[in-house]
N, C-alpha and C positions, 0 to 999 in steps of 0.2 A: 436476487443475490443478497445474501446476508453480509453486511459490511464487516462483521467480526471474522469472516472467513478469508478476507483478502490478506494474502501473505506477501505478494510481490507484484509489481507492475513494470512493464517495459513500455516506454514511450517511443513511438516510431516503429520501425521494422523490428520484428521479434528477434531477429538474429543479430542485428547491429545497433539497435536502439539503446537508449539510456535506461538502465534498470535500477529500481528502488525497492529495497526489501526491508521488512520490519526486522529490527534488531541490528541492522547494518549501520556502521558509523561512516560519516562523511565529514572529515575535518573535525570540527569541534561539536558536531551534533550527531545524535543517534535517532534513527527513525523509530517512532513508537507505534504509529498506526497509519493505515492507508484506508480511506473511506470514499465511497461514491457519494457525491452531494445530491441527496434526494430532493432538497428544496430547489436547486438549480434546474433539475429535471422537470419537476412539477410546475414551476413558475415560468421557465423559459424554454423548456424542451432541450436543454443543453446537458450533455453527459460530461460531468466534471469530476475529477478525482482530486482529493485533498490529501496531502502528506503532512502529517504532524510529526514533529521532532522534539527532542529535549536537548538542552545544552548539557554537555558532559560535566562541565565545571559546577553548575548550580542545580541541575535537574529541572530547570524551568521548561515547561512544555509550551509549544506555540505552533501555529500554522506555518510551515516552512516553504512549501511549494504547492501549486495547483496546476492541473492540466485540463484545459477546456477545449472540447471539440478537436481532440488530437487522436490519432490512431493509438490505441493502448491495448496491450495484451495483459490480461489479468490472470494471476495464478492464485488459487485458493489453497488454504490449509486443508489437510485431510483429517477427518475426525476418526480417531481410532475406536473400534467397536469394543475393545477390551477395557479401556478406562475412561473413555469420554473426553480425553484431552485432545486439543488440536496439535498436530505434529506435521512438519513438512515431510514430503516424500524425500528420502535420503538420496534418491537417484537424480533429483533436480537441483541439488546444491552445487 
């Protein structure tokens, strides 16, 4: 899986779990990226997802949350064949 493709994750049950989506705001922060930590997998065999956010007031980016060894549903961005940009499926918003 290419980390650049991760658009949204749901932690826990896919229907009632907590969902985090790139571009969504939670209080004073906005999620800028969600990545699978390849180092954690290669070193410890642990599947870990890192959520990076930025402060809306200052634009400062930081690691906001991580989920390790949790059931996670991953939704990827769909690449359009027309212009090569990543776009979400409008039916899943």
